[in-house]
C-alpha positions as CSV (number, residue, x, y, z in Angstrom):
1,M,18.4,7.7,-15.2
2,V,16.4,10.0,-13.9
3,S,13.6,8.6,-11.2
4,A,9.8,9.2,-12.6
5,I,9.2,10.3,-8.7
6,S,11.9,11.4,-6.4
7,L,11.4,12.2,-2.8
8,E,14.8,13.8,-1.0
9,S,14.2,14.8,2.3
10,V,10.7,16.1,1.9
11,T,9.1,17.6,5.5
12,K,5.9,18.7,5.6
13,R,4.8,21.2,8.5
14,Y,2.0,23.0,9.4
15,G,2.7,26.0,11.4
16,S,4.6,24.3,15.1
17,R,3.4,20.6,14.2
18,T,5.5,18.8,11.9
19,I,3.1,16.5,9.1
20,I,5.9,14.6,7.4
21,H,9.4,14.1,8.6
22,D,12.2,14.0,6.5
23,I,11.4,11.5,4.0
24,S,13.2,9.8,0.8
25,F,12.1,7.6,-1.6
26,S,11.7,6.7,-5.3
27,V,10.3,5.2,-8.0
28,E,10.6,4.4,-11.4
29,K,9.3,3.8,-14.4
30,G,7.8,0.4,-15.1
31,E,7.3,-0.2,-11.4
32,I,4.2,-0.1,-8.9
33,V,5.0,1.3,-5.5
34,G,2.2,0.2,-2.6
35,F,2.5,3.5,-0.4
36,L,1.1,2.0,2.4
37,G,-0.1,3.0,6.4
38,P,-3.1,3.1,8.5
39,N,-5.3,6.2,8.1
40,G,-3.9,9.5,9.5
41,A,-0.3,7.8,8.6
42,G,0.4,10.9,6.0
43,K,-0.1,9.1,2.7
44,T,-2.8,11.6,1.8
45,T,-0.5,14.8,2.3
46,T,2.8,12.9,0.9
47,M,0.7,12.2,-2.2
48,R,-0.7,15.8,-2.2
49,M,2.9,17.0,-2.2
50,I,3.9,15.2,-5.0
51,A,0.8,16.0,-7.0
52,G,1.8,19.9,-6.6
53,F,-1.0,20.7,-4.3
54,T,0.9,21.4,-1.5
55,T,4.6,22.4,-0.9
56,A,7.0,20.8,1.0
57,T,8.6,23.0,4.0
58,A,11.8,21.6,3.4
59,G,13.0,18.9,1.2
60,R,12.5,18.3,-2.7
61,V,10.2,16.7,-4.6
62,R,11.2,15.6,-8.5
63,I,8.4,14.3,-11.5
64,A,10.3,12.8,-14.2
65,G,13.5,14.8,-13.2
66,F,11.7,18.3,-12.9
67,D,11.3,20.0,-9.3
68,M,7.6,20.5,-8.3
69,A,8.4,23.6,-6.3
70,T,10.2,25.7,-9.5
71,E,8.9,23.9,-12.7
72,N,5.6,23.0,-11.6
73,A,4.0,23.2,-15.0
74,E,6.6,20.7,-16.4
75,A,6.1,18.7,-13.9
76,A,2.5,18.6,-13.6
77,R,2.7,17.6,-17.4
78,R,4.1,14.2,-16.5
79,L,1.3,12.9,-14.0
80,G,-2.1,12.0,-13.2
81,Y,-3.5,11.9,-10.3
82,L,-6.7,10.4,-8.7
83,P,-7.1,11.6,-5.2
84,E,-9.8,9.4,-2.3
85,T,-12.5,11.7,-3.7
86,P,-12.2,12.0,-7.4
87,P,-12.4,15.5,-9.0
88,L,-15.9,15.2,-11.1
89,Y,-18.4,17.8,-12.5
90,D,-21.7,15.7,-11.6
91,V,-23.5,17.9,-13.7
92,L,-21.4,16.7,-17.0
93,D,-21.8,13.4,-19.1
94,V,-18.8,10.9,-18.9
95,T,-17.7,11.9,-22.1
96,S,-17.9,15.9,-22.1
97,Y,-16.2,15.5,-18.5
98,L,-13.6,13.8,-20.2
99,R,-13.0,16.0,-23.0
100,F,-13.2,19.0,-20.4
101,V,-10.3,17.5,-18.6
102,A,-8.1,16.2,-21.8
103,S,-8.5,20.3,-22.7
104,V,-7.1,21.6,-19.5
105,K,-4.2,19.0,-19.8
106,G,-3.8,20.1,-23.5
107,V,-4.2,17.4,-25.3
108,P,-3.9,17.5,-29.3
109,K,-7.3,17.8,-31.0
110,A,-5.2,15.7,-33.1
111,R,-5.3,13.3,-30.9
112,L,-8.2,13.9,-28.5
113,S,-11.1,10.6,-30.2
114,A,-7.9,8.1,-29.7
115,D,-7.0,9.5,-25.9
116,L,-10.6,9.3,-24.9
117,D,-11.3,5.9,-26.7
118,R,-8.1,4.5,-25.0
119,V,-8.8,5.9,-21.3
120,I,-12.9,4.9,-22.1
121,T,-11.8,1.1,-23.3
122,A,-9.4,1.2,-20.4
123,C,-11.2,1.8,-17.7
124,R,-15.1,0.1,-19.3
125,L,-17.0,2.9,-19.2
126,E,-18.2,2.2,-22.9
127,A,-21.9,1.8,-21.3
128,V,-22.2,4.8,-20.0
129,T,-20.8,7.8,-21.9
130,K,-23.6,9.5,-22.2
131,R,-24.7,9.7,-18.6
132,E,-24.8,12.6,-16.3
133,I,-21.9,11.8,-13.7
134,Y,-24.6,12.3,-11.2
135,K,-26.5,9.3,-12.1
136,L,-23.3,6.7,-11.6
137,S,-23.2,4.6,-9.1
138,K,-19.6,4.9,-6.8
139,G,-17.7,2.2,-9.0
140,Y,-18.4,4.1,-12.0
141,R,-17.8,7.5,-10.9
142,Q,-14.0,5.9,-9.2
143,R,-13.8,4.6,-13.0
144,V,-14.7,7.8,-14.4
145,G,-11.7,9.7,-11.8
146,L,-8.7,6.8,-12.8
147,A,-10.0,7.6,-16.6
148,Q,-9.6,11.3,-16.1
149,A,-5.5,10.5,-14.6
150,L,-5.4,8.3,-17.3
151,L,-5.6,11.2,-19.8
152,G,-2.6,12.6,-21.7
153,E,-0.7,9.3,-21.2
154,P,1.1,11.1,-18.6
155,D,4.9,9.4,-17.0
156,V,3.2,8.8,-13.5
157,L,0.7,8.1,-11.9
158,L,-1.0,8.7,-8.7
159,L,-3.7,6.7,-6.5
160,D,-4.9,8.0,-3.5
161,E,-7.3,4.8,-2.0
162,P,-8.1,3.8,-5.7
163,T,-10.4,1.2,-4.6
164,A,-12.0,2.0,-1.3
165,G,-15.9,1.5,-1.4
166,L,-15.5,-0.8,-4.4
167,D,-17.3,-3.6,-4.7
168,P,-14.6,-7.3,-5.7
169,G,-15.7,-7.0,-9.2
170,Q,-14.9,-3.5,-9.1
171,I,-11.8,-3.9,-7.2
172,Q,-10.5,-6.8,-9.9
173,E,-11.5,-4.3,-12.6
174,T,-9.6,-1.4,-11.3
175,R,-6.3,-3.7,-10.6
176,E,-5.9,-5.1,-13.6
177,V,-6.5,-1.5,-15.4
178,I,-3.5,-0.1,-13.0
179,R,-1.0,-3.2,-13.8
180,N,-1.5,-2.7,-17.4
181,F,-0.3,1.0,-17.1
182,G,2.3,0.0,-14.8
183,R,4.5,-2.0,-17.2
184,D,5.2,1.5,-19.0
185,H,4.7,4.2,-16.3
186,A,5.4,5.0,-12.8
187,V,2.7,4.4,-10.3
188,L,2.3,5.2,-6.2
189,L,-0.6,3.7,-5.3
190,S,-1.5,4.6,-1.9
191,T,-3.8,2.2,0.5
192,H,-4.2,1.1,3.5
193,I,-5.6,-2.4,2.4
194,L,-2.7,-5.2,2.6
195,P,-3.9,-7.1,-0.4
196,E,-4.0,-4.3,-2.7
197,V,0.2,-4.0,-2.7
198,T,0.6,-8.2,-2.6
199,L,-1.3,-8.3,-5.4
200,I,0.1,-6.1,-7.9
201,C,2.9,-3.7,-6.1
202,S,6.3,-4.6,-7.2
203,R,7.6,-2.4,-3.7
204,V,6.0,-1.4,-0.3
205,A,6.6,1.8,1.7
206,I,5.5,1.8,4.8
207,I,4.5,5.1,6.7
208,N,2.9,6.1,10.0
209,Q,2.9,9.0,11.9
210,G,4.6,10.8,8.4
211,H,7.8,8.9,9.5
212,L,8.8,6.3,6.3
213,L,9.4,3.1,8.8
214,A,10.8,1.0,5.4
215,I,10.8,0.3,1.8
216,D,11.9,-2.9,0.2
217,T,9.9,-5.6,-2.1
218,P,7.3,-8.1,0.1
219,E,9.8,-10.9,0.2
220,G,12.2,-8.0,1.4
221,L,10.6,-6.9,4.2
222,Q,10.0,-10.3,5.6
223,R,13.7,-10.9,5.3
224,A,15.1,-7.7,6.8
225,S,12.6,-7.3,9.5
226,E,14.1,-10.5,10.8
227,Q,10.7,-11.5,11.4
228,T,9.8,-14.3,13.6
229,S,7.5,-16.8,13.1
230,R,4.4,-18.2,16.1
231,V,4.1,-22.1,16.6
232,T,1.1,-21.8,19.0
233,L,0.2,-25.1,21.2
234,L,-2.6,-25.9,23.8
235,A,-0.9,-28.7,26.4
236,T,-1.3,-29.8,29.8
237,G,1.0,-29.6,32.1
238,P,2.6,-27.7,34.8
239,A,2.8,-23.4,33.0
240,D,6.5,-22.8,34.6
241,A,8.0,-26.1,33.8
242,L,6.5,-26.0,30.1
243,R,7.9,-22.6,29.7
244,D,11.3,-23.3,31.2
245,A,11.6,-26.4,28.6
246,L,10.5,-24.3,26.0
247,T,12.8,-21.3,26.5
248,A,15.8,-23.4,26.4
249,L,15.2,-24.6,23.0
250,P,17.2,-23.3,20.3
251,G,15.5,-21.1,18.2
252,V,12.8,-20.2,20.7
253,R,12.9,-16.3,21.5
254,E,9.9,-16.0,24.1
255,V,7.3,-18.1,25.6
256,S,3.8,-16.9,26.7
257,I,1.3,-18.8,28.9
258,T,-2.4,-18.8,29.2
259,Q,-5.2,-20.9,30.5
260,S,-7.6,-22.1,27.7
261,G,-10.9,-21.9,29.4
262,N,-11.9,-23.8,32.0
263,T,-11.0,-27.3,30.3
264,G,-7.0,-27.1,32.3
265,Q,-5.5,-26.8,29.5
266,L,-3.0,-24.2,28.8
267,A,-2.6,-22.4,25.4
268,I,1.2,-21.5,24.5
269,E,2.4,-19.0,22.0
270,C,6.3,-19.1,21.1
271,R,7.9,-16.5,19.3
272,T,10.6,-17.9,16.9
273,D,13.3,-17.8,14.4
274,V,12.3,-18.7,11.0
275,V,13.9,-22.2,10.7
276,D,12.8,-25.2,9.6
277,G,11.8,-28.0,12.0
278,I,11.4,-25.8,15.2
279,E,8.1,-27.1,15.5
280,T,8.8,-30.5,15.6
281,E,11.3,-30.2,18.6
282,I,8.3,-28.1,20.1
283,A,6.2,-30.9,19.6
284,R,8.9,-33.1,20.7
285,C,9.9,-30.8,23.9
286,V,5.8,-31.3,25.1
287,A,4.8,-34.7,24.6
288,T,7.7,-36.5,26.3
289,R,6.8,-35.1,29.4
290,W,3.0,-33.5,29.1
291,S,0.2,-34.0,27.1
292,L,0.2,-31.9,23.6
293,H,-2.8,-31.5,21.8
294,R,-3.0,-29.3,19.0
295,L,0.4,-27.3,17.4
296,Q,0.0,-24.9,14.5
297,R,2.8,-22.9,13.0
298,E,2.3,-19.5,11.4
299,M,4.8,-18.0,9.0
300,P,5.4,-14.5,8.8
301,T,3.2,-12.4,6.4
302,L,2.9,-8.9,5.3
303,E,0.0,-8.6,7.3
304,N,2.2,-9.3,10.8
305,I,5.3,-7.2,9.1
306,F,3.3,-4.2,8.7
307,L,1.5,-4.4,12.2
308,R,5.0,-5.1,13.5
309,Y,6.2,-1.6,11.7
310,I,3.3,0.4,12.8
311,E,3.3,-0.5,16.8
312,G,6.9,-0.5,16.8
313,G,8.2,1.8,14.4
314,R,11.4,0.4,12.7
315,A,12.0,-3.7,13.5
């Protein structure tokens, strides 16, 4: 089966500087993939190569089987693109702007009214169709940008930070539009906001400094990364003896101990395997010989997995 988006060993260089390093992944129809990384990780450069705004130095980008370098027109017809700053013409009203974009995309006149109604309804723009774009709030401007990307019913939707700068209500509405579109199309969603990927994405690709570090479901990343959990506690006792006793417990990988203010208590962090009952063993170990004041277990989350990839490369 032909993937909706396919990157094969893609590299991008500007002069002697390599921005994107030999990355490969694909997005299938009916799938929303989150492209996750800190600012400056290479997300936007990769999105621009997929959209055909810049070409790969090496490797191949395909949209619905069409090579973006050699079959650009056919590939471009099959995608909608919302860059981080929407390409809006401020002097036009919303309907005139969307009609202009539809004509550029080659939407047949027989389908034009229906297509305009579809994207205006999907993006909840009914109240501002006759308003000039420069008069719109950032939330409405973002919705207009999303509407232009949806025109022509593209097979692929590329979204670069689609909820940046929106208020919570606007974010929720935008997510719903993306979810609905993703049921029958392919969506690649670039973001540095972790809740975005956990709420709407079926897979996550993590990128940093131009390297693709991982791609999997959020649940798969938790399993595959061999992520440890953390058990934190407050205790009173001799630090060296506590460290030795805790380190000797099966499943405890690492123990760090610091003073907790001027109370004489010790703040202890144990990095442990993800196994049931480990916190009970730690509590018993401490409480039978010393004073245990508090204990808390923190299980792996997408956030700490993401941070481990970013801080340490491939986990």
